[in-house]
matplotlib code that plots the C-alpha trace (Angstrom):
import matplotlib.pyplot as plt

x = [-28.0, -30.3, -28.6, -30.3, -30.1, -31.1, -33.4, -32.9, -30.1, -29.7, -26.5, -24.3, -21.3, -20.0, -16.3, -15.5, -11.8, -11.4, -8.0, -5.5, -5.4, -9.1, -8.9, -5.9, -7.8, -10.9, -9.3, -11.6, -10.3, -13.4, -15.7, -17.4, -20.8, -21.1, -24.8, -27.1, -29.7, -33.3, -34.6, -31.7, -29.6, -26.5, -23.6, -22.4, -19.9, -21.4, -19.9, -21.8, -22.4, -20.4, -21.7, -24.2, -24.5, -25.7, -27.0, -26.6, -29.7, -30.8, -32.6, -31.2, -32.2, -29.6, -31.7, -31.6, -32.7, -32.0, -30.3, -30.4, -27.4, -25.6, -23.5, -22.9, -22.4, -18.7, -18.9, -20.4, -18.5, -18.5, -19.3, -15.6, -15.0, -17.4, -16.0, -16.5, -19.1, -21.0, -20.9, -22.3, -25.1, -26.0, -28.3, -30.4, -30.7, -31.7, -34.3, -35.6, -35.8, -37.7, -40.1, -40.9, -41.4, -43.4, -45.8, -42.9, -41.5, -45.0, -45.5, -42.3, -43.9, -47.0, -45.2, -41.9, -41.2, -39.2, -35.5, -35.1, -37.2, -35.9, -35.5, -37.8, -36.7, -38.5, -36.1, -33.2, -34.7, -33.2, -35.7, -37.6, -37.3, -39.4, -42.3, -42.5, -42.2, -45.3, -47.2, -46.4, -47.4, -50.7, -51.5, -50.7, -52.8, -55.7, -55.5, -52.5, -50.6, -51.4, -48.6, -45.7, -48.1, -50.4, -47.5, -46.5, -50.1, -50.9, -47.5, -44.9, -42.4, -41.9, -40.3, -40.6, -39.1, -36.0, -35.6, -35.7, -33.2, -30.8, -31.0, -30.3, -27.3, -26.0, -26.4, -24.6, -21.6, -21.4, -21.0, -24.4, -25.3, -28.8, -29.7, -33.3, -33.1, -29.7, -30.2, -26.6, -24.1, -21.1, -17.9, -15.3, -12.1]
y = [54.7, 55.4, 55.8, 53.7, 54.6, 52.6, 54.1, 51.5, 49.1, 46.2, 46.1, 43.0, 44.0, 47.0, 47.7, 50.3, 49.9, 48.7, 47.2, 49.7, 47.7, 48.6, 52.2, 53.0, 51.5, 53.6, 56.7, 56.6, 56.6, 56.1, 53.2, 51.3, 49.6, 46.9, 46.6, 45.4, 47.6, 46.7, 47.4, 46.6, 44.3, 46.6, 45.7, 48.9, 50.3, 53.1, 55.8, 55.9, 59.0, 59.5, 57.6, 55.5, 51.9, 49.1, 45.6, 42.9, 42.8, 46.3, 48.3, 51.8, 54.8, 55.7, 57.7, 61.4, 63.5, 63.4, 60.2, 59.2, 56.8, 56.9, 59.9, 58.9, 56.0, 55.4, 53.0, 49.9, 46.7, 43.2, 39.9, 39.1, 42.4, 41.4, 40.5, 36.9, 38.1, 39.9, 36.8, 34.8, 37.3, 37.8, 34.7, 35.7, 39.3, 38.4, 36.0, 38.8, 41.2, 38.6, 37.9, 41.6, 42.2, 39.1, 40.9, 42.1, 38.5, 36.9, 39.5, 38.2, 34.7, 36.3, 38.5, 36.8, 36.9, 34.6, 35.4, 33.8, 31.6, 28.6, 29.8, 31.4, 33.6, 31.2, 28.4, 30.3, 29.5, 26.4, 23.5, 24.8, 22.7, 22.5, 20.5, 22.7, 25.8, 24.8, 24.0, 27.4, 29.2, 27.3, 28.1, 31.8, 32.0, 30.4, 32.8, 35.1, 33.9, 35.7, 34.5, 32.1, 29.7, 29.9, 29.2, 26.2, 24.8, 25.2, 24.0, 21.4, 24.1, 23.2, 26.5, 29.5, 31.9, 29.7, 29.5, 33.3, 33.7, 31.2, 33.0, 36.4, 35.0, 33.5, 36.8, 38.7, 36.5, 37.9, 34.8, 34.7, 35.4, 36.8, 39.0, 38.9, 40.6, 42.3, 45.4, 46.2, 43.7, 43.2, 44.5, 41.8, 42.4]
z = [-10.9, -7.9, -4.6, -1.9, 1.8, 4.8, 7.4, 10.1, 10.9, 13.3, 15.4, 14.7, 16.8, 18.8, 18.9, 21.6, 20.8, 17.2, 16.2, 14.7, 11.4, 10.9, 12.0, 9.7, 6.7, 7.2, 8.8, 11.8, 15.4, 17.5, 18.3, 15.5, 15.2, 12.6, 11.4, 8.7, 7.0, 7.4, 3.9, 1.5, 3.8, 3.4, 5.7, 7.3, 9.7, 11.8, 14.1, 17.4, 19.3, 22.5, 25.6, 23.4, 24.5, 22.2, 22.5, 19.8, 17.5, 18.6, 15.9, 15.4, 13.2, 10.7, 8.1, 7.4, 10.3, 14.0, 15.1, 18.7, 19.0, 15.6, 14.5, 10.9, 8.5, 8.0, 5.0, 3.5, 4.1, 2.7, 4.5, 4.8, 6.8, 9.5, 12.9, 14.1, 16.5, 13.7, 11.5, 14.4, 15.1, 11.4, 10.9, 14.1, 13.0, 9.4, 10.8, 13.1, 10.0, 8.0, 10.9, 11.4, 7.7, 6.9, 4.6, 2.4, 2.0, 1.5, -1.3, -2.9, -3.1, -4.6, -7.2, -7.9, -11.7, -13.9, -14.3, -17.7, -20.0, -18.2, -14.6, -12.1, -9.2, -6.7, -7.8, -6.2, -2.8, -1.2, -1.5, -4.5, -7.6, -10.7, -9.2, -6.1, -8.2, -10.3, -7.1, -5.7, -9.0, -9.1, -5.5, -5.8, -9.0, -7.2, -4.2, -3.1, -0.1, 3.2, 5.5, 5.9, 7.6, 4.6, 2.2, 4.4, 4.5, 0.8, -0.6, 0.2, 1.2, 4.9, 6.1, 3.7, 6.3, 6.7, 2.9, 2.6, 5.5, 3.9, 0.5, 2.1, 3.9, 0.6, -1.2, 1.6, 1.1, -2.4, -4.6, -6.3, -9.9, -9.1, -6.1, -5.0, -1.6, -1.2, -3.4, -4.1, -5.3, -3.0, -4.4, -5.0, -2.9]

ax = plt.figure().add_subplot(projection="3d")
ax.plot(x, y, z, "-o")
ax.set_aspect("equal")
plt.show()
């Protein structure tokens, strides 16, 4: 199995004084940053460097090499382990990631394969049924999509960005059979 690492993460919550129940479980006594990875949408707990300050939704480097604000990654977490603030911030941050990586998600519409002989991966997006699926497949065969706006104009899918954001949020909650965007399956607790 290939180990995947995030290079950048977006801050969901900063806990300068985490509750003892959390620190005892992870054996870490300092402040904690809860974040979501930019590439694989991993939910992470990070250890910040001393005197580092954070704002919600801030993009921070967590890859290999010199990190400015993050000391190390403590662990991966599940959706249920997020704080209420992090859960509240998650939809806005996921939308920000999708907007800033539009080409990657438009490529998904252009290259999405069938999952089984009866089900296509595009059907996992909310609002895409059989009729809309065939419309999207015909349009992408005619000419590849160039942007979310292009998808919206050429098909009846009213908001492709919103459909992708909703799918990512569903996958993060860990109850899905198929994972399109979250690259590692959440462990069941």
